[in-house]
C-alpha positions as CSV (number, residue, x, y, z in Angstrom):
1,M,100.8,91.2,106.0
2,V,103.0,88.4,107.4
3,G,101.6,89.5,110.8
4,V,98.1,89.1,109.4
5,V,99.0,85.6,108.3
6,C,100.5,84.7,111.7
7,I,97.1,85.8,113.2
8,H,95.1,83.5,110.9
9,T,97.4,80.5,111.6
10,D,96.7,80.8,115.4
11,L,96.2,77.1,116.5
12,R,94.5,78.2,119.6
13,V,91.4,79.0,117.7
14,V,90.7,75.4,116.7
15,R,92.4,73.8,119.6
16,P,91.4,76.0,122.8
17,D,93.2,73.3,124.9
18,L,96.5,74.5,123.9
19,R,96.1,77.6,126.0
20,Q,96.8,75.1,129.0
21,L,100.3,74.7,127.8
22,S,101.9,77.4,129.8
23,L,104.9,78.2,127.7
24,F,103.0,78.0,124.4
25,G,100.0,79.9,125.9
26,E,102.2,82.8,127.0
27,A,104.4,83.0,123.8
28,M,101.2,83.1,121.7
29,S,99.6,85.7,123.9
30,L,102.4,88.0,123.5
31,F,103.4,87.2,119.9
32,V,99.9,86.8,118.2
33,D,97.6,89.0,120.4
34,F,100.1,91.9,120.4
35,V,103.1,91.7,118.2
36,C,101.3,90.4,115.2
37,S,97.9,91.9,115.9
38,A,99.7,95.4,115.7
39,A,99.7,94.8,112.0
40,V,96.0,95.6,111.9
41,P,96.3,99.0,113.5
42,L,99.3,99.9,111.4
43,F,97.6,98.8,108.2
44,F,94.8,101.3,108.9
45,F,97.1,104.0,110.3
46,I,99.2,103.9,107.1
47,S,95.9,103.9,105.0
48,G,94.7,106.9,106.8
49,Y,97.9,108.8,106.6
50,L,98.1,108.2,102.7
51,F,94.5,109.2,102.5
52,S,95.2,112.5,104.1
53,I,98.5,113.2,102.1
54,H,96.7,112.5,98.7
55,Y,93.2,113.5,99.3
56,G,93.9,117.3,98.8
57,R,95.6,116.6,95.5
58,R,92.5,114.9,93.9
59,S,88.8,115.6,93.7
60,Y,86.4,113.2,95.5
61,V,85.3,111.8,92.1
62,E,88.9,111.1,91.3
63,H,89.4,109.5,94.9
64,L,86.4,107.3,94.3
65,R,87.6,106.2,90.8
66,R,91.1,105.3,92.1
67,K,89.6,103.3,95.0
68,M,87.4,101.5,92.6
69,R,90.5,100.1,90.8
70,T,92.6,99.4,94.0
71,L,89.8,98.2,96.3
72,V,86.5,97.2,94.7
73,V,87.9,95.3,91.6
74,P,90.3,93.0,93.6
75,Y,87.6,92.7,96.3
76,V,85.0,91.4,93.8
77,L,87.5,89.2,91.8
78,W,88.9,87.4,94.9
79,I,85.5,86.6,96.4
80,A,84.3,85.3,93.0
81,L,87.4,83.2,92.8
82,C,86.9,81.9,96.2
83,I,83.2,80.8,95.5
84,A,84.4,79.0,92.3
85,I,87.2,77.2,94.4
86,V,84.7,76.1,96.9
87,A,82.2,75.0,94.2
88,A,84.9,72.9,92.5
89,C,86.0,71.3,96.0
90,Q,82.4,70.6,96.7
91,A,81.9,68.9,93.3
92,I,84.8,66.7,94.1
93,V,84.0,66.1,97.9
94,P,80.3,66.7,98.4
95,G,80.7,67.2,102.1
96,F,83.4,69.8,101.7
97,R,82.6,72.8,104.0
98,L,85.9,74.6,104.4
99,L,85.6,78.4,103.9
100,L,81.8,78.2,103.3
101,H,79.4,76.3,105.6
102,K,76.9,75.7,103.0
103,A,76.7,73.8,99.7
104,V,77.1,76.3,96.7
105,A,74.5,74.1,94.8
106,D,71.8,75.2,97.5
107,C,72.6,78.9,97.1
108,D,70.2,81.4,95.3
109,V,71.1,84.6,93.8
110,T,70.6,86.5,97.1
111,D,73.0,84.0,98.9
112,F,75.7,84.7,96.3
113,L,75.2,88.5,96.7
114,W,75.4,88.2,100.5
115,M,78.8,86.3,100.1
116,F,80.3,89.6,99.0
117,W,79.2,91.4,102.1
118,D,77.9,89.3,105.1
119,V,78.4,85.5,104.6
120,S,76.4,84.8,107.7
121,R,73.3,85.9,105.8
122,A,74.2,83.5,103.0
123,T,74.7,80.6,105.2
124,G,72.0,81.3,107.8
125,I,74.5,80.6,110.5
126,E,74.7,83.5,113.0
127,A,78.1,82.3,114.2
128,D,79.6,82.7,110.7
129,Q,81.6,85.9,110.0
130,H,79.6,89.1,109.5
131,G,81.8,89.8,106.5
132,P,82.7,88.7,103.0
133,L,83.5,85.1,102.1
134,V,87.2,86.1,101.8
135,G,87.3,86.8,105.6
136,Q,90.2,89.1,105.8
137,F,88.6,91.4,103.3
138,W,86.7,93.1,106.2
139,F,89.8,95.3,106.0
140,L,88.8,96.3,102.4
141,Q,85.0,96.7,103.6
142,C,86.1,99.2,106.2
143,L,88.2,101.1,103.6
144,M,85.3,101.2,101.2
145,V,83.1,102.7,103.9
146,L,85.8,105.2,104.9
147,T,86.3,106.2,101.3
148,L,82.5,107.1,101.0
149,L,82.8,109.1,104.1
150,A,86.0,110.9,102.8
151,P,84.6,114.4,102.8
152,L,83.2,114.2,106.4
153,L,86.5,112.6,107.6
154,H,88.6,115.4,105.9
155,R,86.6,118.1,107.8
156,L,86.8,116.4,111.0
157,V,90.5,115.9,110.6
158,R,91.1,119.6,109.9
159,H,88.7,121.0,112.5
160,L,88.0,118.5,115.3
161,P,90.9,116.0,115.4
162,I,91.3,115.7,119.2
163,V,87.6,115.4,120.0
164,T,87.0,112.9,117.2
165,L,90.0,110.8,118.3
166,S,88.9,110.8,121.9
167,V,85.4,109.7,121.0
168,L,86.6,106.9,118.6
169,F,89.2,105.6,121.0
170,I,86.7,105.3,123.8
171,V,84.0,103.5,121.4
172,Y,87.1,101.2,120.4
173,A,88.5,100.4,123.8
174,W,85.2,99.8,125.5
175,G,83.5,98.0,122.5
176,L,80.6,100.3,122.4
177,L,80.0,99.8,118.7
178,P,78.4,96.6,117.5
179,H,80.4,94.7,114.9
180,L,78.8,95.2,111.4
181,P,80.0,94.6,108.0
182,G,82.2,97.5,107.0
183,I,81.9,99.0,110.5
184,H,85.0,98.5,112.9
185,A,85.7,100.9,115.7
186,G,89.4,100.1,115.8
187,A,89.8,100.4,112.1
188,F,88.0,103.8,112.2
189,F,90.2,105.0,115.0
190,Y,93.6,104.1,113.5
191,Y,92.5,105.3,110.0
192,F,91.5,108.6,111.6
193,L,94.7,108.8,113.6
194,G,96.7,108.4,110.6
195,A,94.9,110.9,108.7
196,A,95.2,113.4,111.6
197,V,99.0,112.8,111.9
198,A,99.4,113.4,108.2
199,T,97.4,116.6,108.3
200,H,98.9,118.2,111.5
201,R,102.3,116.3,112.1
202,P,103.3,114.8,108.7
203,D,107.0,114.6,109.8
204,F,106.1,112.5,112.9
205,T,109.1,110.3,112.3
206,L,111.3,113.0,114.1
207,C,109.4,112.6,117.3
208,L,109.2,108.9,116.8
209,R,112.9,108.6,116.6
210,K,113.4,110.5,119.9
211,R,110.7,109.0,122.0
212,G,109.2,106.0,120.1
213,W,111.4,103.5,121.9
214,M,109.5,104.4,125.3
215,A,106.4,102.7,124.0
216,L,108.0,99.1,124.2
217,P,109.0,99.1,128.0
218,V,105.7,100.9,128.9
219,F,103.9,98.1,127.0
220,L,105.8,95.3,128.8
221,I,104.9,97.0,132.2
222,L,101.2,97.2,131.3
223,Y,101.3,93.6,129.8
224,I,102.8,92.1,133.0
225,G,100.6,94.1,135.2
226,K,97.3,93.2,133.4
227,H,98.1,89.6,132.4
228,H,100.0,88.4,135.6
229,L,99.8,90.8,138.6
230,F,96.4,92.6,138.4
231,P,94.0,90.8,136.1
232,Q,91.1,93.0,137.7
233,L,92.5,96.0,135.7
234,P,89.9,97.3,133.1
235,D,89.8,95.1,130.0
236,A,90.0,98.3,127.9
237,L,93.6,98.4,128.8
238,W,94.3,96.1,125.8
239,A,93.6,99.0,123.5
240,V,96.4,101.0,125.1
241,E,98.7,98.0,125.0
242,T,97.8,97.6,121.2
243,L,98.5,101.3,120.6
244,L,101.9,101.1,122.5
245,M,103.0,98.0,120.5
246,S,102.0,99.7,117.2
247,I,104.2,102.7,118.0
248,G,107.0,100.5,119.1
249,E,106.9,98.6,115.9
250,L,106.9,101.7,113.9
251,W,109.9,102.9,115.8
252,L,111.7,99.6,115.1
253,A,110.8,99.8,111.4
254,D,112.3,103.4,111.2
255,R,115.4,102.3,113.1
256,I,116.0,99.0,111.1
257,I,114.8,100.0,107.6
258,C,114.2,103.8,107.1
259,R,117.4,105.0,108.6
260,R,119.5,102.5,106.7
261,Y,117.7,103.2,103.4
262,P,116.5,106.8,103.5
263,S,115.3,106.5,99.9
264,T,113.1,103.8,98.5
265,H,115.4,103.7,95.5
266,Q,118.2,102.3,97.8
267,L,116.2,99.4,99.1
268,P,117.5,95.9,98.1
269,A,115.6,94.5,95.2
270,V,114.4,91.5,97.2
271,V,112.7,94.0,99.8
272,T,110.8,95.9,97.1
273,W,109.8,92.6,95.4
274,L,108.5,91.2,98.6
275,A,106.7,94.5,99.3
276,A,105.0,94.1,96.1
277,S,103.8,90.7,96.9
278,S,102.1,91.9,100.2
279,F,98.5,92.4,98.8
280,F,98.6,89.0,97.1
281,I,99.7,87.3,100.5
282,F,97.0,89.2,102.2
283,A,94.4,88.1,99.7
284,S,95.4,84.5,99.1
285,H,96.7,83.2,102.5
286,R,93.5,82.0,104.0
287,F,93.2,79.2,101.5
288,Y,96.4,77.7,103.0
289,S,96.2,78.9,106.6
290,A,92.9,77.1,106.7
291,V,94.6,73.8,105.7
292,L,97.0,74.4,108.6
293,T,94.3,75.0,111.3
294,N,92.4,72.1,110.1
295,L,95.3,69.7,110.4
296,A,95.6,70.9,113.9
297,R,91.9,70.4,114.5
298,G,92.1,66.9,113.2
299,G,95.0,65.9,115.5
300,K,97.4,65.7,112.5
301,L,100.1,68.0,114.0
302,P,102.4,67.3,116.9
303,L,100.8,69.6,119.6
304,A,101.3,67.7,122.9
305,H,104.1,69.9,124.2
306,S,104.8,73.5,124.2
307,S,108.0,73.1,122.1
308,T,106.4,71.0,119.4
309,A,103.3,73.3,119.3
310,L,105.4,76.3,118.9
311,L,107.4,74.6,116.2
312,S,104.3,73.5,114.3
313,Y,102.9,77.1,114.5
314,L,106.1,78.6,113.4
315,L,106.9,76.4,110.5
316,G,103.3,76.3,109.3
317,S,103.1,80.1,109.2
318,I,106.3,80.1,107.3
319,V,105.1,77.6,104.8
320,V,101.8,79.6,104.3
321,V,103.9,82.8,103.5
322,A,106.3,80.8,101.1
323,V,103.5,79.3,99.3
324,C,101.7,82.6,98.6
325,V,105.1,84.3,97.6
326,A,105.9,81.3,95.2
327,L,102.4,81.5,93.7
328,Y,102.7,85.2,93.3
329,A,106.1,84.8,91.6
330,L,104.7,82.3,89.1
331,M,101.6,84.5,88.4
332,R,103.5,87.6,88.0
333,R,105.8,85.9,85.6
334,Y,103.2,83.9,83.4
335,L,99.9,85.9,84.1
336,P,101.1,89.5,84.6
337,R,97.9,91.1,83.6
338,T,95.7,88.9,85.7
339,T,98.1,89.4,88.7
340,K,97.8,93.2,88.3
341,L,93.9,93.0,88.3
342,L,94.0,90.7,91.4
343,T,96.3,93.2,93.3
344,G,94.4,96.4,92.3
345,G,97.3,97.5,90.2
346,R,99.8,97.4,93.0
């Protein structure tokens, strides 16, 4: 989830001119576009893995009931909360358009409903995100769709894993699927990959420990080749690079954490506490990352040089995470039931 935060604090989005700073541009290309962006594939890989592990132990109805509590309830609550916050900000500052490019007072019932699925339909602005008002919840949208498709996925995982993975990877790498709310080729590929691994190679960490390290040097070779030596190589190569980085990060996680703490009961209390805060960080961070990126857009941050731009980015990202963790700590202490609802019982 910290990786997801670092993606959304990317200052290049609001200040494209920063790409001209050679050191900053190179560091952000490597760190954000691959190291942090691997968080998205890993999120869906782990979700698919857990789906396959647990699906056979529950009926489909039980599966849907559980996802209602862990996905749908926090999804609805956070978006409703976001609408309320935007409405309050617009009441104080009438021209406030952060997070929603439309006055809440001008919205009808249909607009409010669209905010829960495709905010561009609510604002009438095609360039707006084709997803919910809480932008990062496109993750949850995809998981909802995948949950409904669970019986089909289960059969494909068991009987046609290689064929299905190959088709999904081609669609993902070459961008053959139009981006629609709840439909994301990359999410589907990694979710299915996690489910296939859980079904056919549940003890994959044994192989990961022996050969997982190889993903990092191969990634580095491909990265240098594509981005510096042979830019004419196919653009679809980025999907291979992302897959390699994800494998490399899994290997590092296993080496740094899992071998040191083979049982979750042995984890330091601070680690388990931070893990518990991850969904809250995921759900709330865009309120604060938007402040950071708007400061950059307005020229309020020192971004003239690579060193100051990198420092602003790193410190800003740390502050966003720290604010989320501090708010989670306060809410968990003083509003535990509300916090449990907002985090889907996590």
